[in-house]
N, C-alpha and C positions, 0 to 999 in steps of 0.2 A: 504494500497499499504506501509506505513510502515514497519508494522509487517511482511508483507510478504519479506520486504528485508534485516531483520533481522533473519528471520525461512527457507531460501531457499538460500544455498550456489552454487556456480558452480556447474553444474551437474557433470562434471568430478570430482571435489574433493570432492563432497558428496559421490561418490562410494570407495576413499579412507577408509580403515581401518587407525583405528588410529595407531600412530606412538608407537610401544613397546618398554619397557615397561614406559607407559606413562599415568601414576596415576594422575588425579584431582590436585593434591596437583601440582605437577611438572609442570602441564600445568599452572597452576595460577599463579606460580612464572614467567612462560614465558611470558603470558601473561601482569603480572602486569608492567613485564621493560616495558612493551609501552605504560605506563602511562604517560602522559604530563609532563613535568616540569613546574615550577609556571608560567614561564613567555614564554609560548606558543603560537602559531598559530592553531585555529582549520583548518585551511581552507590547513594546510601544513599536519596538524596531524592526521592521519588515518590509524593511526598502529592495533588500535582496530579491525577495517573495516578489515583488510587483514585477522585478526586470524578470526573471524567470518566464514571465504570463507576458510578455509584451509580443513576442514573436517566436520562431524558432530559430534566426541568427540570436539572438540577445538572451536566449534559453542558454544557449550554446556557450555564448558569452561568459554568460555568468556561472554556470555551474564550471567554465574550467578556471574561474578565476578563485585561487586559492584565499587571495586576501577576505573573501565575503564568508569564509569557513573559516577563521581563526578565533573568533570570540565564543566563550564558553561561560556559563554562569547556569546560577539552580535552575532556574526554568527553563535552560535549554539543556539541562544535563539529566534530565529525567528519565528519558528513556533512551536506551542503551543501544538499540539500532540508531537511532537519530544519531547519536554520540559517533559511532563509528563511520558513518556516512559523511559526517562533517569533519573528523579526522582524514577520513581518505579522500578528501576535496581538497582541504587545507594542504596537505601534502607536508611539503618543509618547511610552508610558512610561519612565522613567528609565531606562538599560539596566545593567547591571553587567557587565564584560569581563575577563574573566582568562585568556589564551591563554597557550600554556607552547609545547614544543618539538613539532613533526612538526604544527604547522598551516599551508598552505601557503599562496601569495600570493594566490591566487583564493581563498581562504577570510576572508583580511583582509579583501578589497576588497569583502565583501558586507558587512562592520561602518562601513565609510567614511563612506556617507549617513548614517550614525546617530550620529556623533561629539557631534552637538549636542546630543542628550538622553542622552548616558553620564554616570552618573553617577560610577560607578570604572571605572576602566582597569588594568588589569596585563597588562603587554607582559612576557614573558622570549622570551630569545634563543633564536632559532630556529638551530639551525644551518643548514640548508640556505637560509636566507632572512638577507642582511648587515641588522644594524641599519638602515642608510643606507635602503635597500628600504623595512622595514618605516614606518620616521620620514616618507619619500615620500608615503606613501598616508593616514598620519593629522594628518601636522604642517600639512596644506595647509587641513584643517578648523577650524571656529570649535567652541568646546568653552564655551560659557558656562556648560552645566548642573556642568560637571566638579567634583568635591570630594575623590577620591582619585586618585592617579595613581602606578603605581610602574611604573618600566623597568628592568628587571634585564637585563645582558649574561654572558654565561659565558663571555668569551672571558681567555685568562689574561692579555693586557694591555688596557690601558682604551682605548678607542676616542672616537674626538670627535663630539659631534654638531653636524653641517655645515648644519644648516634652519634658513637666516634666524636671524632675532633673538630667538625663544622654542619653546616646545615644540608650539605651534600658532599659527593665524593669527589671532590677536586675543587679550584680555586672559583671566584665569582668576579672574573675581570669586568664584567662589564655591569655590576650592580649600582645601582644611584639611589636605591629607595629602599630603606628595611623599617618594617612596624612588625612589632612583636608584643603582643599582652600576655599574661599572666603565665608565661614560661621563663622558667630560669635556664642561664646560659653564661658561660663564660664570656667577659668583652673580647676575648680574641676570636672567636667564632667571626665577628665583624670584619669585612674585607675594610683594609685602608684603600685611601689613594684617593676614588671617585665618586664618594659617597655624596651627594646633597641633600640628604634627609636620612634622617635615623631617628624612631620613633620609640621606646621602648618605657612599658606600664606596665606595674603591678598597682593592684589595688588598697594595697597598706604595706608601711613599711617594716622589714622584719626586726623581730625584735631582737638578734642576736649579730653579731660582727664574722661568726665563724666563715671563712671562707669555705669549706667544707657544706656548709647549709645555707648557703646562699653567695653563688661564683659571683654574684654581681658586687660584692661587696670585696672585690680584687681592688682597691685605688689605682695601682700603680699599672694595671692593664687597663682601665678607663684613660688613666691619662694620654698613655702610648698611645691608647684607640685616636683620641681625640686631637693630639698631636699630630699623625698622621692623616686626618683629614680636612683639612686646610679646606676643602673646597666648598663642604658644608652651609648650605644657606637654611635648611631647618632642622631643631634639636628640641626634642622631647623625649624628657627623663624626670619619670615619674613614678617615686617612692623606689627607686632601684639603685639611689646614690649610695657611694660605700660611705663608712664613718671616715672623718681625715684626720687621723692620729697628728697633734701639731710637730713633731718632731719628722714627717715624712714627705711633705709638700712645701714646705718653707719655699716662699722665693719663686716657684711654679708658675709660670707663666705661657698659656693657650692660646695662639693668637688663630680666632675664625674671620678673617676681614669678612668674607661675603655670606654671614649669619645675618638673616633678616629678622626670622622670628626665634625666639630661645622660649622654652616652658620648662622650670624646674620645680619639683615637687618633692613633698619630703621633712625630716622634722629641720629647725631653723637653722641648728650648726651646720649638717650634711647641705643646705640648700646654700647656707653664705659662703663655705668654704669651697666648694665647687664654683661658683659665682664667683668669687674674687681671683680665682686662676686664669678666669675667662680674659682675654682682649679682645673686645667687640668694639664695633661702631656705634656713634653715640646713638646712632639712628634704627639701631637694632630693636626689633617689638619685644617686647617682657613679657612672660606669664609665670607666676613667682607664686606657688603656696605654700606658705612656712606653715609646721603642725609643733606642737610644743614638745620639748622633751622628754623622755619617758623618767629623767631625773629633772626636778623644776628646777630652771635657774630663772635670775631677775632679767636675764638679756636678750628677750626674745624677737627684739627689734637690730641684732648686731647687721644685719643686712641695709640698712638704711644707709650708713655711710658708705658702704661703698656703691647704692645708686646712684649717690650725689658727685662722687667720684666720676659715675658713668655717664651720667647724662651733663656733664660739664667738660668733659675731654673725649676729641679736642674742641670740638664747638659745642659752646652753652643750647641746649634745648631748652623750650619755654612751653609748659602745657596750657593748654585754653581751657580744658573742660574739666573736673574733677568729680568723679564721683564716691561716696562716702558709704559706706554699708555700719551699723552698729548694731549686730542682731544679737542680742545677749542670750536670747531662748534660744538660738541654734548655734550661738556661741560660735559667731563668725563677724572676724574685724576685717573688712576688707578693703582698698581702694583700687580704682580703675579710673587712670589720668593719659588725657590724652593732645595730642597739638591739633586735635581739629573739634569743629561744635559740631553738636545732633542739628541734624541736616534742615530743622526746622527752628527757629528763635524760642520758639513756644513747644513742647516735643508733644506727639501725642502721648495721650496717658499710658496706654496698655501699650504700645509699640515698643516703649524702653524696658531693659532688663538691667538691673544694676549691674548684673555680671555678663551681659550680652558681648558677643563679639565685636571687636573693634576693627577688623579686616581695613575697614572700609578708610578709618583714621592715614595719616602720614605716618604717625608714630605713638605706640601707646603701651602701658604699662600695669599691668593687673595684679596687684598683691596681694593676697589674700592670709589673715593669722587666723587658722580654726581652731575651736576648743579652748578658747579664750575665756577662761572662767571668771577675770577678775576686772569689775571696772576701773580700775587704777591702772591698772594693765591695758587695757582698753585707749583710754585719755592721756596714757605715756606716749603709745604709740601713735597717735593721733597725730599729737603734739610735735614728737620729733619727727613725723612724716612730713607736717607742712613747713617743717623748717629746713628741711636739706632738700627737699623737692623742690624744682624749679615753676615757682605757681605766681611769679611775679605780673605774667600777662594773661590770669586767669580769667574766665568769662562766664564761664559758667559753671554751679555750682550744687550738686544734689545730695541731702544727706539724709538717708533710709536709716531711720529708727523708731522702730514701733513699742518700745518702754522707753518711760524715761527713769533717764539713771541718776542714781545720787551715789555721789557728789556730780553735778552736772560741769561741761568741759566748759573752761572761759574762753568763747567763740569770737570774742573782739581780739584777744590778743593772739590767738594761734591762726587767726586770718586778716592780720592788722595792715600785712604788706601786701594785700590783693586787693587794691582801689581798682583794677579795672573790671570787677565782677559786673554784670550786666543783667543776668537772669540765676533767679535762685527757686530752684523747687526741692521743697521736703515733704518725706513722708513721716505719717507717725507723731505719737506724741512727746518721744525722746529727741524733738526738734525743738521743742516750744522753747527753750533756753536761747537757739541761735533766731528764731524769732522775736525774741524780746530783746537779743544783741544790734536787732535791726532799727529799733525805734530812737530814735535822736535823742541827743540828751534834751529836758525841759529848757524851754527858755524861762528869763529873768521874769517876763512879767507874761501875765495871762492873759487871753483876751476876755473882755466882761459878760458875765452872761454864760460862760461856759460851764457845764454841766456834763457830768458823767451819768452813762446809762443807770450805773447802780456803783453806790458807794466810794463815791469821791471822800478821799479824806484831808484836800483841802493841802496835801503836800506834795502834790504832784505824784506823776504814772511811776511805779516802781514793777514791773514787771518781771525783774530781775531775779535770779536764783541765786543767795549767796551771793551777791551784791555783784553780779557777771555780766549786768546787762552794757554798763558805759565804761568798757574798759579798756577802750583805743584812747593815747595821750595824742590827743588832736585839739583841734580848735573848739569851742564851746558848742556850736553849732554845727560841726561833722561830722554826719552820722557813719556809721561802719557803712561799706560799698558805697561810695558820693555818684557814683554811676550806676548804680541800680533800677532799672525800670519794670522789670518782670517778677511777679512773686506767683508761685503754682504753690497750692496747698492741696494736700490728700491724706484721707483715713486722719482726722483732725474733728472732736469735739468741742464745737464754737463754747457751749456752755461751761466747760470745765474752767474752775477757778487757777489762776498764777497767782500765786503769792500770796492765797487764801482770801484775797478781795476784789481782784478782777478776774474776768473773761478773759477765752480768746478773742473773744469778737471785738472786743475794747481794746483789746492788745491792736490789733490791726488796724481797726478802725484810727486807732490814736497814731498810728505807726503810718498809715495815709497821709493825716492830715497835717502831722511835724514833718516829713521828708517834703512833702507839699510846700511847706511857711520855709525851711529850709534851702528852698529851690533846686530837691533832689526828689522830683517826684516818681510816683509808679503808676506807671500807665497801663502796665496791664496785670489784672487779678486772677487769676483761673482757680479755683475751689472745685474738687473733685472727690467724691465719696466721702464727705464730711455729713457732719452732723450742724445743720445750719437752719434757723426758720425761712422761711419767703421775708419775712419783715426787715431781719438781718441781712440777706443776701441784695432786699430791695434798697436800703439804706449804703451798704458799699457802694453799691449798683452807680449810687451819686455821686461820690467822690472819684470813681477809678474811669477812666474814658475808655477802657478795653477792660469791662469785666464780662467774665468767662464762669458759668457756674451749671453743673448738670441737676439742677433743680431738685436733688435728692435730699429731703428734709432730714431723713433717717429714723432711726427707731430707735437709737439704742436708748440703754437704762436708764440712764442720768435724764434725758428727756421725760421718762415715763414717772422716775419719782419725783420729778418739778410737778406732774400733775396730779399727780396723787394726794400731793402734798397739798395744792391748790385744793382739791377737793374736801379734803379732810377741812 
């Protein structure tokens, strides 16, 4: 049946004469244009099938064109007869093989004789077939044409690669891309020289530094690997970094001049010690995930000085966007900084993930500290990061802080040198102290007849916590972020009291009025998923030129309690 499909075009198409002048060479070029790209969907890509049904001439050209039969994936590799037919027609053309779960051992055996002319090979763990069984099939072969190798295990715990002294029986002279996850192997397995992308990932960092337990822990092998791969452009090492004894790598420098993206993950000391050995371009995009040490130390943020040196050598870099996460519930403290601004001055609320990929940015830094259980440690990291990172040209600031933390951060002190900020976006009640810091200092005299909505104490407004509101040493009427024009608020209850007297609505309203009085007006105010009444929203709309509200008045407990109290 399979051969009938390939040999019998539609009857109408079969009667057509070949298009003239249509030489086999020209037809082959047309059919080759239908060859799928590296990342393709076999379900969607059926160009070669249509070509075989144009006419007899085109059908024969397509059947003879080996480049149309070289791509194999889960969908196209479920039928052994179909695989055999494809392999026969591919002949010795370079193959692209991507096999996912539920492919049987017998199916894998069909590809084994063709490893020698395979260009890309991706093997994902098949639950019914152990990894060792898979590798026994393929690792005995030579792979001189292999350019890309991806090996992925879905096991909860890493498994060891036990076959010989390499992934294959012989060198890999053309290998450019190597991606391995949840598999333990010696660094000596990785070929040197031409590698442009290396990705090694484990789900968790090992608890031991014994090389016989985890072959990744051989620091000398890793250093030798990186030193001899100067062409690397992308490097990802997650939870596989070796411990770095103080006496072993002092003064070691690894030059990777072409590296455009670096991702390191693991304990703070291991990430720091590997990062400080690397000599990179200051334009390299960084993604660093630091975990606390198994033995608690007070210096979880030791990497920050090395980041400062990195972004100032040789050409100083200035970030324009800064996103900060303080999620004490999930024990995450993270920073995402970028030299690019969001695509819109007022970002779409749900399109922006604080951990979102910043691949479109000219340069970005993603720095995470996980399992941070101490408020003071979070505050120390924030203050230290803002001191050492180049933020003097910062224009966009985003704070994600769902839970109010005590003591609060002195935001005026942290961002006192960031005078170019035009847009501030905040999420959650942990950001209230930042909102309070946006309020300009009160003027000496107040307008006659001015009254607060509630609780005017005749001493001016004090929305600060622990006296942290107006902490910038600046002229009396100079507010924090003097160029601020846009304020975006999310997940706030506007009737929550601040400093025990005034609520968030009073704070925002007074901030808008004072900034207008000090000639630093807010022109845009966005309120999303906040508990605010229509009356309050209407009052803000009168004083802000561009006011945006999702008309969600909320149904939180605070509002319900107020209504119950009034009924009583």
